[in-house]
C-alpha positions in Angstrom: 60.3 -35.2 15.8 58.0 -33.1 18.1 59.2 -29.9 16.4 58.5 -31.4 13.0 54.9 -32.3 14.1 54.4 -28.8 15.5 55.5 -27.1 12.3 53.3 -29.4 10.3 50.4 -28.5 12.6 51.1 -24.8 12.1 51.2 -25.2 8.3 48.0 -27.2 8.3 46.1 -24.6 10.5 47.4 -21.7 8.3 46.3 -23.5 5.2 42.9 -24.1 6.5 42.4 -20.5 7.5 43.8 -19.3 4.2 41.5 -21.5 2.1 38.5 -20.7 4.3 39.1 -16.9 4.0 39.4 -17.2 0.2 36.2 -19.3 0.0 34.2 -16.7 1.8 35.0 -14.0 -0.7 34.5 -16.1 -3.8 30.8 -15.3 -3.4 31.0 -11.7 -2.3 27.4 -10.8 -2.6 26.2 -13.8 -0.6 28.9 -13.3 2.1 28.1 -9.6 2.4 24.4 -10.3 2.9 25.1 -12.8 5.7 27.7 -10.5 7.3 25.3 -7.6 6.9 22.5 -9.5 8.6 24.8 -10.3 11.5 25.8 -6.6 11.8 22.2 -5.4 11.7 21.0 -8.1 14.2 23.7 -7.2 16.7 23.2 -3.5 16.2 19.5 -3.8 16.8 20.0 -6.0 19.8 22.3 -3.5 21.4 20.0 -0.6 20.8 17.1 -2.6 22.3 19.2 -3.4 25.3 20.4 0.2 25.8 16.8 1.6 25.4 15.4 -1.0 27.9 18.0 -0.3 30.5 17.7 3.4 30.1 13.9 3.3 30.4 13.9 1.0 33.4 16.8 2.8 35.2 15.0 6.1 34.7 11.8 4.7 36.2 13.8 3.3 39.2 15.8 6.5 39.7 12.6 8.6 39.6 10.8 6.3 42.2 13.9 6.3 44.5 14.5 10.1 44.3 10.9 11.3 44.4 9.0 9.0 46.8 10.6 5.8 47.9 14.3 6.4 48.9 16.7 3.5 48.8 15.3 2.0 51.9 12.6 2.6 54.5 12.3 1.9 58.2 8.9 0.9 59.7 7.4 -0.7 62.7 7.3 -4.4 62.1 3.5 -4.4 62.2 3.1 -1.4 59.9 3.0 -3.3 56.6 0.5 -5.9 57.8 -1.9 -3.2 59.2 -0.8 0.4 58.9 -2.5 1.8 62.0 -1.7 5.2 63.5 -0.2 3.5 66.6 2.4 1.5 64.6 5.1 4.2 65.0 8.9 3.8 64.6 9.6 5.5 67.9 8.7 8.5 70.0 10.2 11.9 69.3 13.5 11.4 71.3 13.8 7.8 70.0 13.4 8.9 66.4 16.3 11.4 66.8 18.6 8.7 68.3 17.5 6.2 65.6 18.3 8.6 62.7 21.7 9.5 64.2 22.6 5.8 64.3 21.4 5.3 60.7 23.3 8.4 59.4 26.5 7.2 61.1 26.7 4.3 58.6 29.2 5.1 55.8 26.9 4.3 52.9 24.0 6.5 54.1 23.7 10.0 52.7 20.6 11.1 54.7 17.2 10.4 56.2 13.7 11.9 56.3 10.9 11.1 58.7 7.3 10.9 57.7 3.8 10.4 59.2 1.9 7.9 57.1 -1.9 7.6 57.6 -4.6 5.9 55.7 -7.7 8.0 55.2 -10.3 9.7 53.0 -10.2 13.0 51.1 -13.6 14.7 50.6 -14.3 17.4 48.2 -17.6 19.1 47.1 -17.6 16.8 44.1 -16.4 13.4 45.3 -14.4 11.4 47.9 -11.5 9.0 47.5 -9.4 6.8 49.7 -5.9 8.2 50.0 -2.7 7.8 52.0 -1.8 10.9 53.9 1.9 11.8 54.1 2.8 14.1 56.9 6.3 15.4 56.0 9.0 17.6 57.4 9.3 20.0 54.4 13.0 20.9 55.0 14.0 17.2 55.1 12.0 16.4 51.9 13.7 19.1 50.0 17.1 17.6 50.8 16.3 13.9 50.5 13.7 13.8 47.7 13.0 15.5 44.4 9.3 15.9 45.1 9.6 19.7 45.4 10.8 19.7 41.8 7.6 18.1 40.7 5.3 21.0 41.5 3.2 22.1 38.5 1.1 24.6 40.5 1.6 26.3 43.8 4.7 25.6 46.0 6.1 23.0 48.3 5.0 24.4 51.7 7.0 27.6 51.0 4.2 30.2 51.3 2.9 31.1 54.8 -0.3 29.5 55.9 -1.8 26.7 57.9 -3.5 23.4 57.0 -1.8 23.4 53.6 -2.1 20.3 51.4 -0.3 19.1 48.3 -2.3 16.9 45.9 -1.4 14.9 42.7 -2.5 16.4 39.4 -4.5 13.3 38.5 -6.3 13.1 41.8 -7.1 16.8 41.7 -8.7 16.4 38.3 -10.8 13.5 39.5 -12.0 15.5 42.6 -12.5 18.7 40.6 -9.9 20.5 42.8 -7.6 23.5 42.0 -5.4 25.8 44.0 -7.1 27.2 47.2 -9.8 24.5 47.0 -11.0 23.3 50.4 -11.0 19.6 51.3 -11.7 17.5 54.4 -9.3 14.7 55.5 -10.6 11.8 57.6 -8.0 9.7 59.5 -7.2 7.9 62.8 -5.7 10.0 65.5 -3.0 8.8 68.0 -5.7 7.1 70.1 -7.1 5.2 67.2 -10.3 7.3 67.0 -11.5 8.9 63.7 -10.6 12.5 63.3 -11.5 15.1 60.6 -9.7 18.2 59.6 -10.1 20.8 56.9 -7.2 21.6 54.6 -6.7 23.9 51.6 -4.9 23.0 48.4 -1.6 24.9 48.3 0.2 23.0 45.6 -0.4 20.4 42.8 2.4 18.0 42.0 3.0 15.6 39.1 5.6 12.8 39.3 6.4 10.2 36.7 4.2 7.7 38.6 0.5 8.6 37.9 -0.6 5.8 40.2 1.3 7.3 43.1 -0.1 10.8 42.4 -3.7 9.5 42.5 -3.5 8.0 46.0 -1.1 10.2 48.0 -1.5 13.7 49.4 1.1 15.6 51.5 0.6 17.8 54.5 3.0 19.6 56.8 3.5 17.4 59.9 2.9 20.4 62.2 -0.6 20.9 60.7 -1.3 17.2 61.1 -0.1 17.1 64.6 -2.8 19.6 65.7 -5.4 16.9 64.9 -3.3 13.9 66.0 -2.4 15.5 69.4 1.1 14.3 69.2 3.9 13.8 66.6 3.8 10.4 65.0 6.6 8.9 62.9 5.6 5.9 60.9 8.4 5.9 58.3 12.0 6.9 58.0 13.2 7.2 54.4 16.9 6.4 53.9 19.0 7.6 51.0 22.3 5.8 50.1 25.3 7.4 48.5 24.9 5.2 45.5 22.1 3.0 44.0 24.2 -0.2 44.0 24.0 -3.2 46.2 20.9 -1.7 47.8 19.7 -5.0 49.2 23.1 -5.7 50.9 23.0 -2.2 52.4 19.5 -2.6 53.6 20.5 -5.8 55.3 23.4 -4.0 57.0 21.0 -1.3 58.0 18.7 -3.9 59.5 21.5 -5.3 61.7 21.7 -2.0 63.7 18.0 -1.6 64.1 16.4 -2.1 67.6 13.9 -4.9 68.1 10.5 -4.2 66.6 11.6 -2.3 63.5 11.9 -3.6 60.0 14.0 -2.4 57.1 12.9 -2.7 53.4 14.9 -1.9 50.3 13.3 0.0 47.5 12.7 -3.4 45.7 10.6 -4.6 48.7 8.8 -1.3 49.1 8.0 -1.1 45.4 8.1 -4.8 44.3 6.8 -3.9 40.8 10.1 -2.1 40.1 12.2 -5.1 41.1 9.9 -7.4 39.1 10.4 -5.1 36.1 14.1 -5.5 36.4 13.9 -9.3 36.5 11.4 -9.4 33.6 13.5 -7.0 31.5 16.5 -9.3 31.9 14.4 -12.3 30.8 12.9 -10.4 27.9 16.3 -9.1 26.6 17.6 -12.7 26.6 14.6 -13.8 24.6 15.0 -10.9 22.1 18.7 -11.8 21.6 17.7 -15.4 21.3 15.2 -14.6 18.5 17.8 -12.4 16.7 20.4 -15.2 16.9 17.9 -17.8 15.6 17.3 -15.6 12.6 21.1 -15.4 12.0 21.4 -19.1 12.5 19.1 -19.9 9.6 20.7 -17.2 7.5 24.2 -18.6 8.0 23.0 -22.3 7.5 21.4 -21.3 4.2 24.5 -19.4 3.1 26.8 -22.4 3.8 24.5 -25.0 2.3 24.4 -22.9 -0.9 28.1 -22.6 -0.9 28.5 -26.4 -0.5 26.1 -27.0 -3.3 28.0 -24.7 -5.7 31.3 -26.2 -4.7 30.4 -29.9 -5.0 33.1 -30.6 -7.6 35.7 -28.7 -5.7 35.0 -30.5 -2.4 34.9 -33.8 -4.3 38.3 -33.1 -5.8 39.8 -32.2 -2.4 38.5 -35.4 -0.9 39.9 -37.4 -3.9 43.4 -35.9 -3.5 43.6 -36.9 0.1 41.8 -34.3 2.3 40.2 -36.4 5.1 36.9 -35.8 6.6 38.3 -34.1 9.7 40.1 -31.5 7.6 37.0 -30.9 5.5 34.9 -30.5 8.6 37.4 -28.0 10.0 37.5 -26.0 6.8 33.6 -25.6 6.8 33.7 -24.8 10.5 36.3 -22.1 10.0 34.5 -20.6 7.1 31.3 -20.2 9.1 33.1 -18.8 12.2 34.8 -16.2 10.0 31.4 -14.9 8.9 30.7 -14.3 12.6 34.1 -12.9 13.4 33.8 -10.4 10.6 30.2 -9.3 11.3 30.2 -9.5 15.1 32.8 -6.8 15.9 31.3 -4.5 13.3 27.8 -4.9 14.8 29.0 -4.4 18.3 30.9 -1.2 17.3 28.0 0.2 15.4 25.6 -0.6 18.3 27.9 1.0 20.8 28.3 4.2 18.7 24.6 4.4 18.1 23.7 3.9 21.7 26.2 6.6 22.8 24.7 9.0 20.2 21.2 8.3 21.6 22.5 8.8 25.1 23.3 12.4 24.2 20.2 13.3 22.2 17.6 11.0 23.8 14.6 9.3 22.3 11.5 11.5 22.4 8.3 9.6 23.1 6.1 12.6 23.8 3.2 11.1 21.8 3.0 8.2 24.3 3.5 10.5 27.4 0.2 9.6 29.2 0.7 5.9 28.7 4.4 6.0 29.9 3.3 8.1 33.0 1.1 5.1 34.1 4.3 3.1 34.1 6.3 5.7 35.9 8.5 6.5 32.8 9.3 10.0 31.4 8.7 10.7 27.7 12.3 11.4 26.9 14.3 8.2 27.2 18.1 8.2 27.3 19.6 4.7 26.5 22.5 3.3 28.6 25.6 1.4 27.7 25.6 -2.1 29.3 29.1 -3.5 28.7 28.2 -6.9 30.2 25.9 -7.6 27.3 28.7 -7.1 24.8 30.3 -10.2 26.0 27.0 -12.0 26.1 26.4 -11.1 22.4 29.9 -12.0 21.4 29.5 -15.5 23.0 26.1 -15.9 21.4 27.4 -15.0 17.9 30.3 -17.5 18.2 27.9 -20.2 19.5 25.4 -19.5 16.7 28.2 -19.7 14.1 29.4 -23.0 15.6 25.9 -24.5 15.6 25.2 -23.2 12.1 28.4 -24.9 10.8 27.3 -28.4 11.8 24.6 -29.1 9.2 26.6 -27.8 6.2 29.7 -29.7 7.4 27.7 -32.9 7.7 26.3 -32.3 4.2 29.8 -31.9 2.9 31.0 -35.0 4.6 28.3 -37.1 2.9 29.5 -36.2 -0.6 30.7 -39.0 -2.7 34.0 -37.8 -4.3 33.5 -39.6 -7.7 29.9 -38.4 -8.0 30.8 -34.9 -6.9 33.6 -34.6 -9.5 31.3 -35.8 -12.2 28.7 -33.2 -11.1 26.0 -35.7 -10.4 
């Protein structure tokens, strides 16, 4: 008895699928339009996702590689009030601290910095800046800042009191190579100190805002005015840019009292905020695409039911119950999604992979992108997790779209439908 019911169920399911499949292709033009809209919608969605992730990841990678690192170590009072006295440790303590940090398996290297708030004065104007005293050898290894030089060099030529300035700040102050400037800052005792420097290099990163407010000097030249070496910041690079917050937490556990560790998302919260906002915006974009598909599928199925009133009435008259009729409409609608969905995902994947190789040139918007810390050539990225999200959204959309047409079909009166009323 059970086997008989099972066989009957299989025949019923096969019949439903067979009839539904044939019904789709009875109106080929209309079905192709709906399937095409599904394909184009998914294709566009995947391209938008790939472009957004590529742009955002490029901005994050640039910030981490050029200026921020994956994490930073400061005195716990440094962020609240970055005084010259808020140092990480003295010279011997800094060496021991960095050895402890570099012993962690996920750390690839560190770089120490002196960080001072101050003023830069030129013959034309004056601006508030953050003065970065760096160890050039360490910066070359741990950051890509030396690759961002547009004029001059990264502390390579001989000389003293050399200073690197951002291109945007140099233009504002009317400075060029060999120009002389005066820096005003606090020394180790907290007293104001002034020192003359000469422009030896002009740099340009992808972050125009950073370039406008940061100048770099050799720590040895800065120490002549400070009177002693001061380390306010230890930049930490990880082996990989994954689970950075967890790694920063593990790093904080081995820190002595009085020191604080921040991941790049905490150092540059706008980058972390951009990640969160991008995820929200992508969901909204996909939602809009699916809403458009929803109305397209509903319109297609309602037209199909209107054209097949007599046929549906005949099926109901010969014994097809409402459950079977509902299932037939449901399967027809799902088949539209099952046909268009994989094609759209395949085309989106192939298009994104092609764009990954050739890139998207936005040179015409270069200045505006630089304000956001983004380069003009964008390389989209494949995000496999969104493929599953899109597949689920297509199926859900098809299910929702099938409800109204199915209800419309169930309300048909068999006698009136057969008569064509």
